[in-house]
N, C-alpha and C positions, 0 to 999 in steps of 0.2 A: 383549643381551636384557634386562639389568638396566636399561640406559638407557631402553629402550622402556617398561618397567614404571614407571619414575619419571616419564616423560613422560605416560603414561596417567593416573597418579595426579594429576599437576598439572592436566591438562585436566579431569579429573573434579571436582577441588576448585574450579577456576575456574567450571565450569558450575553447580556447587552454589551458589556465592556469587552468581552472576548471577541464578539463579532465586530465591534467597532474598531478593534485593532487590526482588522484584516482589510487589505486594499487590493482589489483585483487589478489585473493589467500587468504589462511588462515592467521590470525594474530597469530604469534608464541608466545607461553607461555612456559617458562622453566618448565619441569616436576619436581615434588617433588620426591626425591629418596625414594623408598620403603624400609624402614628399620625398625627393631624392636625398641620399645621405649627404651629398655636398652639392653646392651650386656648380653647374657646368660652365657658366660664363665666368670670366676673370673678375675678381673683386677690384673695385676702384681703389687706387693707392694701396693695394694689397690689404685692404681692410684693417688698417691699424692706427686710425687717427681718433676721431671724436665719437661720442655716443649719439644714438639716434635722437635722444631728447634735446640735444643742443643744435638741432638742425638750423633754425633761423639765425642763431647767433654765429654760426659758421659763415654766414654770408657777409658778416661785418657791415651791415647796412641798416642803421637804425630806422630809416624811412620805411623800409620793407616791413620791419616788425611793427611799426606804427600802423601801416595800412592794414595789416592782418588783424591787429587789435580793433581797428575801426570797423572792419567787415564783420568780425564776430559780435561786436556790440550792437549792430543793427542789421541783422540778416533775417529775411523772411524764411529762408530754408531752415535756419536754426530754430526760429520761433515755432515753425510747424513741427519740427522734430521734437521740440520740448512739449508741445501740446499733445503729441502722440504718447509721450511718457506719462503725462498727467492722465490721459484717457486710459492707458493701460493700468495705472495705479488705481484708478477708480474701479475698473473691472476686477482687479485683485481684491479690493475691499468687498465688493459684492460677492465674489466667489467664497471668501472666507466667512461672510455672514451666512451663507447657505448651510454651514455646519453648526450654527449656533441656534439656541432657542429664540423664538420670536414672541414677544409679549406686547399686547395692545390693551389699551384701557379706554373706556367710554363712560359717559354719564349723561343724564338728561334731567330736566326739571320742567314740570307742567303745572299750570294753574287753571282751574276750571270752576264752573258754576253748575250745581245740581239742584233739581226740584225734588223736595221731600214729599212724603205722603200727606202731610197736613197742610201742604200748600206753601210752605216757606222755602226760601232759597238758601243754599249752603255753598260757601266757597271752599274748594278743596285744593290742596297742593300735593303733588306726588314727586318724589325724588328717587332716582335709581342710579346705580353705578355698577359697572361690569369690568372684569379683568379676564382677558383670554390669553392663553399661552399655548404654543405648539412647538414641537421639536421633532424634526425628522432625524431619526438615529442613523448615523453614517455607517451602516452595517458593512458595506463592501467598498468603502473608500471613495464614493463618488464625489463627495464634497472635498476630500483631501486631494484627489487627482485634479479636480477643477482648480483648486487653489495652486497646485503645482504648475499647471498649464498657464495660469494667469501670472504667476511669479516669473516664469520663464519668459513670458512675453514682455513683462516689464523690463527684464534684463536685456531682451532683444531690442526694445525701443531705446534704451540707454545706449546700447552699442550703435544703433542707427544715428543717434545724436552725435556720438563721437566721430562716426564716419562722415557725417555732414560737416563737422568741424575740420577734419583732415582734408576733405574735398575742397572746402571753401578756402582754406589756407593755401592749398596747392594751386587753385585757380587764381587767387590774388597774386601769388608769387610768380606764376608763369606769365600772367598778363603784365606784371611789372617788368619782368625781364624782357618780354617782347617790346614793351614801350622803350626801355633804355636802349635796346639794340636798334629799334626804329629810329631813335634820335641820332645814334651814331651813324647809321646809314644816310640819314638826311644830311648830316654835317659833311659826310664824305662826298655826296652828290653836290652839295653847295660849294665845297672847296674846288671840286673839279669844274663846276660851272664857271667859277671866277677865273680859273686858268683857261678854260675854253674861250671865255669872253675876251680875254687878253689876246689869245691866239687869233680869234676872229678879227679883232681890231687891227692887229699887226698884219694879218693877211690882206685885209682890205686896203691898207696903205700900200703894200707891195704890189697888189693887183692894179691899183690905180696908177702906180709908177711904172707899170709894165714889166716888173721883175717876176711876177707870178701869173700863171694862167687863171682865167676866170673860173675854171672848174674848181680850183683850190679855194676860191672865195665861197663858192656854193657849198663845198664840203665843210668848210669852217662854220658857216651859218647853220647848216643842217645838223652838225654835231652839237652846237650850242642849243638849238631848239629841242633836239631829242633829249638832251640831259636836263633841260629846263622842265620838260614835260614829266620826266621821271622823278625829278625833285618834287614837283607839285603832287604827284601820285603818292610819293613816299610820305610827305607831310600829311596827306589825307589819311594814310594808314595810321600814323601816329595819333591823329585826332580821334580815329575810331577806337584806338586802344584806351585813350583817356575816357571816352564815353563808357567803355566796359568797366574801368576802374571806378567811375562815378556810380555805376549800377551796383558794383560789388560792395563798395564801402558805404553807400547810402549818403554821401556828402554831396554838396553842390559843386558844380564844375569849376566855378571861379576859385573857391577855397582849395579844391584839389590841385588845380594848376599852380596856385601860389605855393602849395605845400611841395609839389614836385620840383619847384625851382630851388628849394632849400637843400635838396639832396645832391649827391655826387652824380654827375651825368654819365659816369662810366658804368660798365656792367659789373654787378657784384661778382666776387670771386669766392665761391664756397670752398671750404676746406674739405678734407676727406671724411669718410664715414666708416664706422665700425659695423660691418655686416656679420651677424651671428653665424658661427660655423655650423650650428645645428638648425636646419631649416624649420623643423617643427616649432622651435621656440620663436622663430621669426613670424611664422604663420599665425601664431596665437596673438600676435600684436595687431592683427588686422581686425578692426571693429566690425567690418561687414561680414567677415568669416565668423566672428563671435556671435553676431546676430543670427546667422544661419544655424549655428550650433544650438542656440537657445530656442529657435523655432523648432528644431528637431526634438529638443526636450519637451516642448509644449505638445507636439504631435504625439509623442510617446505617452504622455499623461492623458491625452484625450482618448486613447485606446481604452485605458482603464475607466474613464467616465462612461464610455459607450458600453463596456462590458458590465459595469455595475447596474445598468438599466435592465439587464437580463434577469436579475435576481429580485427577490421580494424586497419591499421597502416597509419599514416600520416607523410609525409616528406616534408620539405621545401628545395628547392634547388635554386641556382642562380649562375650566372657567368658573368664576365666582361672580354671582350677581346679588346685589343688595338693593332692595326697593323699600320705600317707606311712604306712607300717606297719612295725612292728619285725620283721615276717617277710619284708618285701620292700623294695626300694629305692623312694624317693619318685618320684612321677610328676607331670608338669605337662602340662596340656592347655589349648589356647586356640583361640578361634574369633573371626572378625571378618568382617563383610560387610554389604552393603546389601540391603534388601528393598523391592520396588516393588509398590504396590497400585494397580490401575487399576479404577475403577468402570465396569462394562459394562452391567449391567441391575439396576435396583432398583424397577421398576414406577412410576417417576416420583416416588419419595420425595424425592430430593435437589432436583429441580426444584420440587416443591411447597414445600420448605423455603425456597427462594429467593423464591418468590411470597409466602409467608407473611411473610418478612422485609421485603419491599417493601411489603406491606399494613400491616405494623407501622409502617414509616416514614411512610406516608401518614397513618395515624392520629395519629402523633406530631406531624406538621405541623399537622393539624387542631386538636389540643390546644393547640399553641403559638399558633396564630392566634386561637383562642377565648380563650385566656388573655390575649392582648394586648388583645382587645376588652373583656374584663372589667376589665382595669386602667384603660383609658381611661374606661370607664363609671364606675368607682368614683371616679376622680379628678374627673371632671366633676360627678358627683352631690354629692361632698363640697364642691366649690367653689360649686355652686349653693346648697346648704344654708347654707354659711357666709355667702354674699352676702345671701341672704334674711333670715337671722336677724340679721345686722348691721344691715340697713336697718330691721328692725322694732324693734330694741333701744330706740332713742330714743323712739319712740311708746309703747312698752310702759312705759318709765320715766315718761313724762309722764302716761299714763293712771293708773298706780298712785298718783302724787302727787296728781293732781286728784281722783280718786275718794276718796282718804283725806281730803282737805280737805272734799269734799262731805259725807262721812259725819260728820265732826267738827261741821260746821255744822248738819246735820240733828239730830245728837244734842243740841246745845245748844238747838235749837228744841223738841225733844221734852221736854227737862227743864223748859223754860219753859212747856210746855203748848200750844205752837202746832202741834205735829205729833203724829200718832198713832203707835203702835208699829209698825204695818205699814209705814209710810213709812220709819221708822228702820231696820227689818230689811232692807228692800229696798236702802237706801243701804249698809248694812253688807255685804250679800252682794256688791254691786257692787265695793266697796273690797277685800273679801277676794278676789274672783275676779281683779281686776286685779293684786293683789300676787302671787297664785299664778301667774298667767300670766307675770309678770315673772321670778320665780324659775325657772319651767319653761323660759322662753326662754334665760335665762343658762345653765342646765344643758345644754340642747340645743346651744347654740352651742359649748360646750366639748367636748361629745360629737362634734360635727362636726369639731373640730380633731383629736380623737383618730382619727376615721375618716380624715381626710386624712393623718395620720401613717402609718396602716396602708396607705392607698392608695399612698403614695409610697415604701413599703418601709422606713419607719422610719429613714432615714439609713444603711441597711445598705450595707456594702461587702464585695465578695467576698473571702473569706480561707479558703484551703484548710486552713490551720493553725488550725482552730477549737479552742476551749478545752473541756476535758472538764467534766462536771457537778461533779466534785470541785474542779477549779480555780476554777470559777465560785462554788462555795460558799465557798471560801477568800477569794476576792476580795470577796464580799458581806460576810463576817465582818469583813474588814479595813476595809471601807467603814463599817460600823456602829461600829467602834472608832476611826474617824477616821484610819486608817493608809493610806498610798498603795498 
């Protein structure tokens, strides 16, 4: 009889292990990004210079790198993204715990007074302890699928954190470039205003002497006033960009302005970029696309979780209780056994949960496909903008140089009395417009580089062991001190 009991226990254990190795639901396979075989747009510098990971060093602007480090060290968006990672990791721990046995212990101690039959009083003490254990056998892989979904979402949140870093760096860089260009434009307007002021003073003398018409004096004053107003507006735009950098870096405005004075006032000139010839490899560098793929994996695992609820569940539970009293001998009780739950009728609730999980997976596929298309579009647009701005750069430089020569020649003729003031101001406006267009084109071309950096994922590489905001702050501080 004892041998039969042992055999039955062994068979039961074997059946349990066999069932536990089964997990219902689809087997997830990572999708291949839908991308063209080659980029349709021309590659900048024919795609043969530096690597993506060296982006900011290509700008050869230490101040820009420092601003990006400051922003990363104190960014609410990165802190929030990190908090989401911690939350996802806590969810993963809970999901893994669902497939493990649960053990609880308890104890109690009481002291009381009892009246005996002969009228005397007796003090009694009672002590008890209990140990309870339960384990839901993962027959159909519900706990494992839940853990798979939770792990995928941890990976997705890590990718979101990397995406936040890429977006933050791109925003800081773009704002910095806008600020430098704004300063150059303001300097251009200020230089023109000084020239106009001299022209206005000279015209006033000639009008007073009767050599020029009063209308030319009015034109000179109007030109100076218009340029002065534009200069004030331009400087206001520069102040707004400083406010944006203050918000991005988390530093005070006084310190930031002092820091900006230490850098070179010219626009940074980035070198070229090596764009991968295989688009699928480039797409995998996008952390936002990686996040969508991990969400897709989680949605696939959740189908298995919902399907496991359609099948019976088996639990093992047991308890041991020990109690003792000074009025009686100690007693020990125990219990152990399986319990089986079989879903019979729930009005279609479990089936609806499966359909809902499948619909969620379909939606996740759609999000991933749309994300892939957006990535391809952003890369193509950045390449087109870079190619267009690059081909326009030489003509813009020539136009600025030649219009300036034309203005200088016209100004000499005006001083000699061979040209009127209207002709001079038209020549000045043409020269000023060409110079502004030159600076604007340079600014936009650098902004397109930044856009391409973001479109290619910023040289990001997947790393589940991301650094916390505190670690990043320490690294940024070391970088500012020149330490490794």
